[in-house]
PASEBA-1860 file (N, C-alpha, C; in nm, 3 decimals):
! residues 259
1> XXXXXXXX> 6.236/7.264/2.605/6.160/7.324/2.516/6.021/7.283/2.560 ~ 5.931/7.360/2.486/5.803/7.343/2.518/5.724/7.305/2.375 ~ 5.651/7.214/2.398/5.555/7.153/2.266/5.479/7.234/2.221 ~ 5.503/7.211/2.105/5.481/7.334/1.987/5.302/7.369/2.001 ~ 5.235/7.252/2.032/5.092/7.258/2.039/5.035/7.275/2.120 ~ 5.139/7.348/2.229/5.082/7.409/2.366/5.106/7.577/2.320 ~ 5.174/7.614/2.217/5.209/7.745/2.185/5.096/7.808/2.132 ~ 5.017/7.715/2.027/4.913/7.770/1.923/4.764/7.768/2.015
9> XXXXXXXX> 4.730/7.877/2.038/4.610/7.882/2.107/4.455/7.838/2.022 ~ 4.373/7.773/2.094/4.247/7.725/2.064/4.169/7.856/2.021 ~ 4.108/7.811/1.901/4.007/7.913/1.842/3.895/7.961/1.971 ~ 3.846/7.894/2.040/3.787/7.962/2.130/3.895/8.025/2.223 ~ 3.956/7.995/2.248/4.040/8.065/2.353/4.110/8.225/2.291 ~ 4.085/8.217/2.134/4.142/8.335/2.065/3.993/8.431/2.113 ~ 3.899/8.371/2.040/3.734/8.450/2.053/3.761/8.519/2.251 ~ 3.745/8.425/2.353/3.726/8.475/2.485/3.837/8.520/2.493
17> XXXXXXXX> 3.939/8.550/2.435/4.071/8.630/2.514/4.020/8.747/2.620 ~ 4.067/8.748/2.710/4.026/8.869/2.756/3.879/8.864/2.805 ~ 3.819/8.765/2.816/3.676/8.802/2.850/3.619/8.682/2.931 ~ 3.509/8.695/3.005/3.459/8.651/3.107/3.433/8.457/3.041 ~ 3.544/8.393/3.043/3.511/8.251/3.039/3.398/8.160/3.114 ~ 3.370/8.219/3.234/3.282/8.127/3.318/3.145/8.165/3.244 ~ 3.136/8.272/3.166/2.979/8.232/3.077/2.956/8.126/3.003 ~ 2.836/8.124/2.978/2.795/7.951/2.919/2.836/7.932/2.779
25> XXXXXXXX> 2.845/8.061/2.730/2.879/8.077/2.555/3.011/7.981/2.572 ~ 3.089/8.016/2.619/3.232/7.956/2.632/3.230/7.794/2.644 ~ 3.139/7.800/2.746/3.132/7.653/2.771/3.086/7.559/2.677 ~ 2.955/7.598/2.615/2.919/7.530/2.511/2.992/7.562/2.379 ~ 3.054/7.634/2.360/3.145/7.612/2.213/3.263/7.538/2.244 ~ 3.333/7.489/2.373/3.413/7.422/2.390/3.384/7.276/2.389 ~ 3.249/7.274/2.428/3.161/7.101/2.445/3.059/7.075/2.340 ~ 3.114/7.167/2.217/2.994/7.202/2.113/2.996/7.059/2.039
33> XXXXXXXX> 3.153/7.006/2.004/3.180/6.877/1.911/3.127/6.772/1.982 ~ 3.153/6.758/2.150/3.115/6.640/2.235/2.944/6.628/2.217 ~ 2.928/6.762/2.259/2.739/6.749/2.233/2.688/6.711/2.096 ~ 2.772/6.731/1.982/2.679/6.710/1.844/2.700/6.574/1.828 ~ 2.796/6.518/1.868/2.813/6.373/1.908/2.694/6.309/1.969 ~ 2.689/6.353/2.100/2.604/6.283/2.131/2.471/6.274/2.126 ~ 2.446/6.406/2.061/2.325/6.429/2.024/2.286/6.309/1.864 ~ 2.378/6.323/1.794/2.384/6.208/1.691/2.357/6.059/1.712
41> XXXXXXXX> 2.438/6.037/1.792/2.445/5.899/1.868/2.260/5.887/1.924 ~ 2.268/5.968/1.967/2.092/5.951/2.063/2.000/5.955/1.942 ~ 2.044/6.035/1.838/1.902/6.017/1.716/1.894/5.909/1.666 ~ 2.050/5.842/1.606/2.060/5.729/1.545/2.004/5.625/1.657 ~ 2.015/5.620/1.765/1.932/5.498/1.850/1.818/5.514/1.844 ~ 1.755/5.598/1.826/1.609/5.657/1.826/1.536/5.617/1.710 ~ 1.595/5.640/1.598/1.572/5.581/1.480/1.553/5.480/1.451 ~ 1.721/5.403/1.461/1.676/5.268/1.456/1.591/5.168/1.548
49> XXXXXXXX> 1.579/5.200/1.662/1.465/5.152/1.758/1.365/5.146/1.671 ~ 1.332/5.254/1.630/1.176/5.317/1.576/1.179/5.220/1.463 ~ 1.300/5.179/1.360/1.258/5.111/1.265/1.272/4.954/1.276 ~ 1.332/4.890/1.368/1.333/4.779/1.388/1.246/4.721/1.496 ~ 1.199/4.801/1.560/1.084/4.761/1.648/0.980/4.732/1.616 ~ 0.908/4.714/1.521/0.783/4.631/1.448/0.858/4.505/1.422 ~ 0.960/4.528/1.390/1.025/4.365/1.340/1.012/4.274/1.479 ~ 1.059/4.368/1.546/1.105/4.279/1.732/1.006/4.209/1.750
57> XXXXXXXX> 0.897/4.302/1.747/0.755/4.300/1.795/0.690/4.189/1.738 ~ 0.709/4.171/1.630/0.662/4.077/1.511/0.697/3.918/1.552 ~ 0.838/3.914/1.566/0.882/3.801/1.596/0.866/3.761/1.742 ~ 0.870/3.828/1.814/0.814/3.811/1.986/0.688/3.757/1.975 ~ 0.583/3.809/1.897/0.425/3.771/1.898/0.428/3.628/1.829 ~ 0.519/3.613/1.708/0.513/3.511/1.670/0.567/3.395/1.770 ~ 0.657/3.411/1.824/0.735/3.364/1.919/0.640/3.310/2.033 ~ 0.570/3.440/2.114/0.504/3.386/2.218/0.363/3.283/2.169
65> XXXXXXXX> 0.297/3.297/2.012/0.226/3.223/1.972/0.234/3.094/1.952 ~ 0.357/3.073/1.925/0.421/2.934/1.896/0.431/2.864/2.070 ~ 0.461/2.918/2.136/0.454/2.844/2.291/0.368/2.837/2.343 ~ 0.249/2.944/2.309/0.113/2.894/2.336/0.030/2.787/2.265 ~ 0.078/2.791/2.123/-0.037/2.727/2.054/-0.003/2.589/2.122 ~ -0.093/2.479/2.097/-0.112/2.343/2.126/-0.090/2.276/1.960 ~ 0.014/2.210/1.985/0.038/2.114/1.847/-0.031/2.005/1.864 ~ -0.070/1.965/1.744/-0.149/1.806/1.724/-0.054/1.715/1.667
73> XXXXXXXX> -0.059/1.647/1.710/-0.006/1.472/1.646/-0.045/1.393/1.652 ~ -0.072/1.337/1.512/-0.166/1.222/1.501/-0.072/1.133/1.442 ~ -0.077/1.016/1.520/0.033/0.896/1.503/-0.016/0.762/1.504 ~ 0.004/0.707/1.376/-0.073/0.563/1.358/0.020/0.462/1.439 ~ -0.020/0.356/1.491/-0.001/0.281/1.555/-0.021/0.123/1.507 ~ 0.085/0.030/1.494/0.045/-0.103/1.432/-0.046/-0.184/1.518 ~ -0.130/-0.228/1.453/-0.241/-0.306/1.517/-0.244/-0.456/1.445 ~ -0.201/-0.542/1.526/-0.167/-0.692/1.436/-0.315/-0.729/1.377
81> XXXXXXXX> -0.327/-0.789/1.310/-0.468/-0.860/1.272/-0.485/-0.984/1.333 ~ -0.580/-1.023/1.371/-0.636/-1.193/1.416/-0.569/-1.294/1.340 ~ -0.499/-1.391/1.398/-0.466/-1.500/1.339/-0.517/-1.588/1.272 ~ -0.666/-1.601/1.334/-0.739/-1.703/1.293/-0.854/-1.656/1.176 ~ -0.875/-1.718/1.079/-0.973/-1.685/0.967/-1.118/-1.732/1.032 ~ -1.189/-1.624/1.002/-1.348/-1.653/1.068/-1.413/-1.724/0.956 ~ -1.464/-1.793/0.956/-1.500/-1.882/0.844/-1.675/-1.800/0.798 ~ -1.681/-1.804/0.713/-1.806/-1.756/0.665/-1.956/-1.827/0.713
89> XXXXXXXX> -2.059/-1.734/0.725/-2.177/-1.823/0.784/-2.196/-1.909/0.688 ~ -2.292/-2.039/0.705/-2.328/-2.113/0.665/-2.492/-2.071/0.558 ~ -2.490/-2.073/0.429/-2.590/-2.025/0.386/-2.739/-2.070/0.403 ~ -2.808/-1.954/0.432/-2.978/-1.989/0.506/-3.046/-2.125/0.426 ~ -3.108/-2.159/0.449/-3.166/-2.320/0.412/-3.271/-2.269/0.287 ~ -3.290/-2.340/0.240/-3.380/-2.302/0.118/-3.533/-2.315/0.161 ~ -3.600/-2.189/0.119/-3.761/-2.215/0.195/-3.807/-2.341/0.131 ~ -3.916/-2.389/0.224/-3.960/-2.507/0.149/-4.083/-2.464/0.053
97> XXXXXXXX> -4.109/-2.589/-0.028/-4.128/-2.575/-0.143/-4.330/-2.548/-0.161 ~ -4.384/-2.460/-0.196/-4.517/-2.455/-0.219/-4.560/-2.548/-0.276 ~ -4.685/-2.597/-0.197/-4.757/-2.722/-0.264/-4.899/-2.628/-0.264 ~ -4.939/-2.645/-0.434/-5.026/-2.588/-0.455/-5.162/-2.672/-0.480 ~ -5.277/-2.693/-0.446/-5.407/-2.818/-0.479/-5.427/-2.779/-0.607 ~ -5.483/-2.854/-0.662/-5.546/-2.827/-0.818/-5.659/-2.946/-0.757 ~ -5.797/-2.880/-0.874/-5.900/-2.980/-0.838/-5.912/-2.997/-1.016 ~ -5.932/-3.132/-1.017/-5.946/-3.113/-1.167/-6.131/-3.220/-1.201
105> XXXXXXXX> -6.173/-3.187/-1.271/-6.343/-3.228/-1.300/-6.295/-3.360/-1.364 ~ -6.362/-3.436/-1.334/-6.395/-3.584/-1.425/-6.524/-3.550/-1.419 ~ -6.576/-3.560/-1.564/-6.710/-3.577/-1.612/-6.789/-3.725/-1.603 ~ -6.891/-3.693/-1.554/-6.948/-3.823/-1.523/-6.994/-3.924/-1.656 ~ -7.010/-4.058/-1.623/-7.005/-4.142/-1.707/-7.125/-4.175/-1.720 ~ -7.180/-4.161/-1.874/-7.343/-4.171/-1.859/-7.378/-4.343/-1.957 ~ -7.463/-4.377/-1.861/-7.495/-4.510/-1.928/-7.609/-4.544/-1.948 ~ -7.617/-4.617/-2.063/-7.745/-4.648/-2.124/-7.825/-4.756/-2.049
113> XXXXXXXX> -7.939/-4.705/-1.949/-7.999/-4.814/-1.906/-8.123/-4.815/-1.909 ~ -8.147/-4.718/-2.036/-8.294/-4.752/-2.054/-8.310/-4.876/-2.200 ~ -8.391/-4.969/-2.137/-8.398/-5.073/-2.244/-8.538/-5.032/-2.321 ~ -8.507/-5.103/-2.419/-8.599/-5.110/-2.521/-8.732/-5.170/-2.453 ~ -8.831/-5.092/-2.476/-9.002/-5.134/-2.465/-9.050/-5.063/-2.295 ~ -8.917/-4.997/-2.224/-8.969/-4.930/-2.126/-9.067/-4.813/-2.171 ~ -9.148/-4.751/-2.080/-9.189/-4.687/-2.118/-9.115/-4.540/-2.063 ~ -9.135/-4.424/-2.171/-9.045/-4.311/-2.136/-9.124/-4.194/-2.116
121> XXXXXXXX> -9.129/-4.181/-1.971/-9.231/-4.029/-1.948/-9.158/-3.896/-1.976 ~ -9.246/-3.818/-2.033/-9.204/-3.706/-2.041/-9.217/-3.605/-1.904 ~ -9.093/-3.518/-1.859/-9.081/-3.472/-1.793/-9.082/-3.327/-1.761 ~ -9.131/-3.271/-1.667/-9.132/-3.108/-1.721/-8.977/-3.037/-1.677 ~ -8.932/-2.901/-1.708/-8.822/-2.858/-1.678/-8.773/-2.842/-1.535 ~ -8.848/-2.826/-1.462/-8.841/-2.823/-1.310/-8.776/-3.005/-1.296 ~ -8.867/-3.079/-1.313/-8.832/-3.221/-1.300/-8.701/-3.291/-1.381 ~ -8.666/-3.206/-1.485/-8.559/-3.252/-1.549/-8.445/-3.218/-1.460
129> XXXXXXXX> -8.432/-3.146/-1.397/-8.305/-3.164/-1.304/-8.244/-3.262/-1.261 ~ -8.096/-3.261/-1.309/-8.014/-3.382/-1.275/-7.920/-3.333/-1.138 ~ -7.932/-3.401/-1.025/-7.863/-3.352/-0.954/-7.683/-3.459/-0.955 ~ -7.645/-3.422/-0.945/-7.475/-3.443/-0.963/-7.418/-3.488/-0.809 ~ -7.418/-3.627/-0.777/-7.340/-3.631/-0.651/-7.201/-3.591/-0.612 ~ -7.209/-3.566/-0.511/-7.013/-3.575/-0.507/-6.923/-3.659/-0.530 ~ -6.977/-3.783/-0.568/-6.917/-3.908/-0.615/-6.862/-3.882/-0.717 ~ -6.959/-3.805/-0.815/-6.920/-3.794/-0.948/-6.782/-3.663/-0.969
137> XXXXXXXX> -6.781/-3.624/-0.876/-6.641/-3.508/-0.882/-6.510/-3.576/-0.800 ~ -6.415/-3.602/-0.868/-6.304/-3.658/-0.797/-6.182/-3.515/-0.770 ~ -6.145/-3.535/-0.653/-6.063/-3.414/-0.616/-5.941/-3.474/-0.597 ~ -5.859/-3.405/-0.715/-5.715/-3.465/-0.711/-5.595/-3.389/-0.661 ~ -5.503/-3.390/-0.601/-5.449/-3.294/-0.504/-5.290/-3.335/-0.600 ~ -5.239/-3.248/-0.661/-5.131/-3.205/-0.774/-4.999/-3.136/-0.651 ~ -4.909/-3.201/-0.657/-4.798/-3.101/-0.613/-4.672/-3.070/-0.700 ~ -4.708/-2.905/-0.689/-4.620/-2.871/-0.809/-4.532/-2.760/-0.711
145> XXXXXXXX> -4.423/-2.786/-0.769/-4.273/-2.691/-0.666/-4.260/-2.625/-0.756 ~ -4.299/-2.491/-0.649/-4.263/-2.323/-0.692/-4.134/-2.339/-0.702 ~ -4.083/-2.253/-0.838/-3.991/-2.235/-0.843/-3.943/-2.091/-0.785 ~ -3.845/-2.097/-0.656/-3.815/-1.992/-0.604/-3.638/-1.944/-0.601 ~ -3.632/-1.864/-0.640/-3.515/-1.782/-0.656/-3.466/-1.738/-0.529 ~ -3.326/-1.813/-0.515/-3.246/-1.773/-0.369/-3.176/-1.632/-0.399 ~ -3.212/-1.550/-0.264/-3.120/-1.441/-0.341/-2.977/-1.435/-0.286 ~ -2.924/-1.391/-0.380/-2.750/-1.385/-0.356/-2.729/-1.293/-0.291
153> XXXXXXXX> -2.646/-1.396/-0.149/-2.586/-1.318/-0.009/-2.442/-1.285/-0.039 ~ -2.417/-1.156/-0.011/-2.303/-1.098/-0.015/-2.196/-1.167/0.081 ~ -2.120/-1.221/0.049/-2.033/-1.326/0.154/-1.974/-1.233/0.215 ~ -1.960/-1.247/0.355/-1.873/-1.189/0.497/-1.739/-1.155/0.439 ~ -1.706/-1.015/0.452/-1.546/-1.013/0.464/-1.425/-1.096/0.514 ~ -1.344/-1.129/0.496/-1.223/-1.144/0.535/-1.151/-1.069/0.624 ~ -1.084/-1.161/0.715/-1.007/-1.078/0.845/-0.852/-1.123/0.764 ~ -0.831/-1.264/0.745/-0.690/-1.279/0.700/-0.677/-1.311/0.538
161> XXXXXXXX> -0.645/-1.292/0.444/-0.623/-1.349/0.324/-0.501/-1.397/0.258 ~ -0.515/-1.429/0.157/-0.354/-1.464/0.113/-0.264/-1.365/0.099 ~ -0.307/-1.255/0.016/-0.278/-1.138/-0.030/-0.354/-0.999/0.039 ~ -0.315/-0.927/0.174/-0.359/-0.841/0.225/-0.385/-0.719/0.119 ~ -0.476/-0.635/0.166/-0.508/-0.532/0.094/-0.362/-0.407/0.129 ~ -0.363/-0.361/0.025/-0.209/-0.271/0.029/-0.240/-0.116/-0.045 ~ -0.193/-0.004/0.064/-0.251/0.116/0.002/-0.149/0.179/-0.072 ~ -0.152/0.252/-0.183/-0.058/0.311/-0.235/0.041/0.361/-0.158
169> XXXXXXXX> 0.166/0.354/-0.154/0.253/0.410/-0.067/0.294/0.332/0.094 ~ 0.168/0.263/0.102/0.200/0.186/0.230/0.132/0.279/0.380 ~ 0.155/0.211/0.450/0.073/0.277/0.606/0.179/0.410/0.602 ~ 0.275/0.453/0.570/0.337/0.602/0.598/0.253/0.687/0.514 ~ 0.193/0.660/0.387/0.136/0.728/0.294/0.004/0.756/0.402 ~ -0.090/0.658/0.425/-0.178/0.644/0.493/-0.200/0.734/0.623 ~ -0.090/0.718/0.694/-0.040/0.844/0.801/-0.020/0.977/0.751 ~ 0.014/1.016/0.632/0.032/1.126/0.605/-0.069/1.206/0.518
177> XXXXXXXX> -0.170/1.100/0.499/-0.317/1.121/0.421/-0.407/1.208/0.544 ~ -0.392/1.089/0.609/-0.491/1.142/0.734/-0.432/1.271/0.821 ~ -0.311/1.264/0.841/-0.257/1.355/0.905/-0.274/1.509/0.873 ~ -0.259/1.530/0.720/-0.300/1.638/0.639/-0.475/1.677/0.624 ~ -0.513/1.599/0.662/-0.681/1.604/0.623/-0.745/1.625/0.733 ~ -0.695/1.575/0.848/-0.793/1.552/0.958/-0.805/1.687/1.030 ~ -0.877/1.744/1.081/-0.919/1.900/1.128/-0.941/1.862/1.264 ~ -0.821/1.912/1.400/-0.869/1.863/1.501/-0.993/1.986/1.575
185> XXXXXXXX> -1.084/1.939/1.605/-1.200/2.001/1.647/-1.160/2.090/1.727 ~ -1.247/2.222/1.744/-1.196/2.325/1.832/-1.203/2.309/1.981 ~ -1.339/2.217/1.986/-1.399/2.228/2.141/-1.304/2.123/2.192 ~ -1.267/2.016/2.103/-1.192/1.901/2.177/-1.030/1.959/2.239 ~ -0.997/2.024/2.128/-0.901/2.087/2.163/-0.866/2.206/2.294 ~ -0.978/2.278/2.315/-0.987/2.370/2.414/-0.972/2.263/2.569 ~ -1.075/2.175/2.556/-1.096/2.063/2.679/-0.994/1.974/2.663 ~ -0.882/1.984/2.579/-0.752/1.897/2.600/-0.786/1.753/2.584
193> XXXXXXXX> -0.914/1.702/2.485/-0.914/1.576/2.486/-0.819/1.551/2.398 ~ -0.776/1.404/2.446/-0.657/1.332/2.382/-0.703/1.178/2.338 ~ -0.643/1.103/2.300/-0.624/0.948/2.271/-0.652/0.886/2.173 ~ -0.660/0.746/2.180/-0.652/0.672/2.056/-0.766/0.633/2.025 ~ -0.803/0.670/1.864/-0.929/0.630/1.825/-0.919/0.508/1.724 ~ -0.950/0.403/1.742/-0.947/0.278/1.630/-1.061/0.229/1.543 ~ -1.028/0.223/1.448/-1.160/0.194/1.299/-1.142/0.106/1.247 ~ -1.213/0.074/1.219/-1.280/-0.075/1.130/-1.335/-0.037/0.986
201> XXXXXXXX> -1.267/-0.087/0.882/-1.350/-0.067/0.781/-1.315/-0.166/0.679 ~ -1.420/-0.175/0.597/-1.382/-0.260/0.465/-1.323/-0.235/0.352 ~ -1.250/-0.321/0.288/-1.158/-0.298/0.172/-1.249/-0.373/0.034 ~ -1.295/-0.338/-0.040/-1.390/-0.404/-0.122/-1.340/-0.468/-0.230 ~ -1.416/-0.543/-0.283/-1.304/-0.641/-0.439/-1.226/-0.524/-0.516 ~ -1.327/-0.398/-0.505/-1.262/-0.303/-0.645/-1.122/-0.217/-0.540 ~ -1.104/-0.236/-0.431/-1.028/-0.148/-0.308/-1.116/-0.031/-0.267 ~ -1.223/0.033/-0.273/-1.282/0.118/-0.208/-1.316/0.079/-0.053
209> XXXXXXXX> -1.350/0.188/0.047/-1.357/0.167/0.156/-1.501/0.207/0.171 ~ -1.562/0.085/0.271/-1.691/0.067/0.280/-1.713/0.017/0.457 ~ -1.795/0.044/0.500/-1.873/0.006/0.621/-1.751/0.050/0.741 ~ -1.755/0.195/0.707/-1.618/0.268/0.867/-1.706/0.258/0.950 ~ -1.642/0.198/1.108/-1.692/0.193/1.218/-1.600/0.193/1.285 ~ -1.601/0.250/1.445/-1.550/0.318/1.519/-1.544/0.190/1.624 ~ -1.421/0.143/1.636/-1.413/0.021/1.720/-1.397/0.059/1.897 ~ -1.295/0.163/1.905/-1.268/0.236/2.025/-1.282/0.420/2.022
217> XXXXXXXX> -1.329/0.462/2.064/-1.366/0.617/2.049/-1.281/0.680/2.159 ~ -1.303/0.803/2.157/-1.231/0.880/2.266/-1.339/1.034/2.277 ~ -1.385/1.101/2.148/-1.495/1.172/2.163/-1.553/1.187/2.035 ~ -1.683/1.212/2.076/-1.783/1.185/1.900/-1.738/1.293/1.826 ~ -1.680/1.424/1.890/-1.652/1.478/1.767/-1.491/1.443/1.666 ~ -1.424/1.395/1.775/-1.281/1.340/1.688/-1.315/1.214/1.615 ~ -1.390/1.107/1.677/-1.447/0.971/1.617/-1.522/1.019/1.447 ~ -1.579/1.127/1.494/-1.648/1.164/1.362/-1.555/1.226/1.208
225> XXXXXXXX> -1.494/1.297/1.292/-1.367/1.357/1.202/-1.304/1.249/1.154 ~ -1.222/1.156/1.207/-1.160/1.074/1.143/-1.227/0.937/1.031 ~ -1.335/0.946/1.095/-1.450/0.847/0.996/-1.443/0.959/0.867 ~ -1.506/1.073/0.852/-1.470/1.146/0.765/-1.408/1.142/0.657 ~ -1.246/1.129/0.715/-1.137/1.156/0.649/-1.120/0.990/0.594 ~ -1.155/0.902/0.670/-1.122/0.756/0.630/-1.201/0.726/0.505 ~ -1.311/0.768/0.520/-1.417/0.754/0.387/-1.375/0.836/0.268 ~ -1.265/0.933/0.286/-1.220/0.979/0.156/-1.095/0.957/0.082
233> XXXXXXXX> -1.071/0.816/0.160/-0.923/0.781/0.116/-0.943/0.680/0.020 ~ -0.806/0.759/-0.060/-0.779/0.660/-0.233/-0.808/0.516/-0.211 ~ -0.812/0.451/-0.374/-0.878/0.329/-0.347/-0.739/0.265/-0.303 ~ -0.742/0.101/-0.215/-0.645/0.025/-0.206/-0.639/-0.089/-0.295 ~ -0.510/-0.123/-0.305/-0.501/-0.210/-0.385/-0.582/-0.368/-0.312 ~ -0.697/-0.412/-0.372/-0.778/-0.525/-0.297/-0.658/-0.665/-0.249 ~ -0.738/-0.683/-0.134/-0.661/-0.824/-0.104/-0.734/-0.950/-0.221 ~ -0.640/-1.057/-0.205/-0.701/-1.176/-0.282/-0.701/-1.275/-0.200
241> XXXXXXXX> -0.796/-1.378/-0.242/-0.811/-1.522/-0.193/-0.816/-1.590/-0.293 ~ -0.704/-1.696/-0.298/-0.719/-1.789/-0.445/-0.722/-1.701/-0.582 ~ -0.654/-1.594/-0.542/-0.614/-1.549/-0.683/-0.736/-1.440/-0.700 ~ -0.840/-1.432/-0.617/-0.959/-1.379/-0.667/-0.948/-1.236/-0.509 ~ -0.994/-1.121/-0.612/-1.039/-1.008/-0.539/-1.123/-1.033/-0.424 ~ -1.129/-1.028/-0.292/-1.213/-1.021/-0.204/-1.261/-0.929/-0.105 ~ -1.351/-0.900/-0.030/-1.342/-0.835/0.054/-1.284/-0.842/0.186 ~ -1.207/-0.747/0.236/-1.106/-0.771/0.356/-1.119/-0.642/0.450
249> XXXXXXXX> -1.168/-0.711/0.627/-1.140/-0.589/0.672/-1.015/-0.551/0.680 ~ -1.004/-0.408/0.770/-0.905/-0.335/0.787/-0.913/-0.247/0.923 ~ -0.855/-0.261/1.000/-0.847/-0.189/1.129/-0.703/-0.106/1.125 ~ -0.746/0.012/1.191/-0.627/0.087/1.188/-0.675/0.202/1.268 ~ -0.533/0.238/1.390/-0.562/0.307/1.473/-0.482/0.437/1.509 ~ -0.524/0.560/1.568/-0.519/0.691/1.485/-0.489/0.736/1.670 ~ -0.345/0.805/1.701/-0.357/0.885/1.798/-0.329/1.009/1.801 ~ -0.429/1.068/1.870/-0.471/1.196/1.879/-0.336/1.278/2.033
257> XXX> -0.291/1.342/2.014/-0.199/1.439/2.090/-0.203/1.550/2.101 ~ -0.221/1.649/2.206/-0.203/1.774/2.211/-0.061/1.800/2.285 ~ 0.043/1.922/2.216/0.139/1.941/2.279/0.159/2.115/2.310
END
């Protein structure tokens, strides 16, 4: 028994019955569905590629930039403070006392040496000039101590005190603050300049930052940038010696590294 499906002719077979099926129209109609599916698939692929290509290109560009971009790592290292306390220099000697010479006039003593009965002769005005000899003037030197106020000299900062200065949040907060505010100079970045910059500054009695200097530098632009940021640090909790706030030296190393 033949399959029933084989008995039902195709629509194209009915149309082209008793006609030349080698003609192109018959093949086109027979392959119409397949050609439509292929065309739709290709069109969808082209449309989808056109839609998602900008996103793919943007991601690829971002990835290339990340790979080519040099990352900056700023790392703080612990630097031990010197164990010995540097004694402050002795105060300068007091200036010598100024000696002021004063002359005091001692009036001459007039002695009545004219005895009664002596002849008194009248003299003219020129003849009446009396010469006062040097013996009549006694020069007396009096030493007067001039009051000289000594200028108050500011004490030198300490290196080690009983209570060291403390930054709010500790060293981790200093590292975060410097890392967020330091701008790596472009010239140094292009020249691949890296290294450690060691700074020294004074924490005042009020907790401010003063006397910032570079102990060890790497590059003038890097050094200047670190000095600029350190000068903007918020106030510390000041160090104390004997329960009183004092000035204390503080040393901080910063590592510049390009990745």
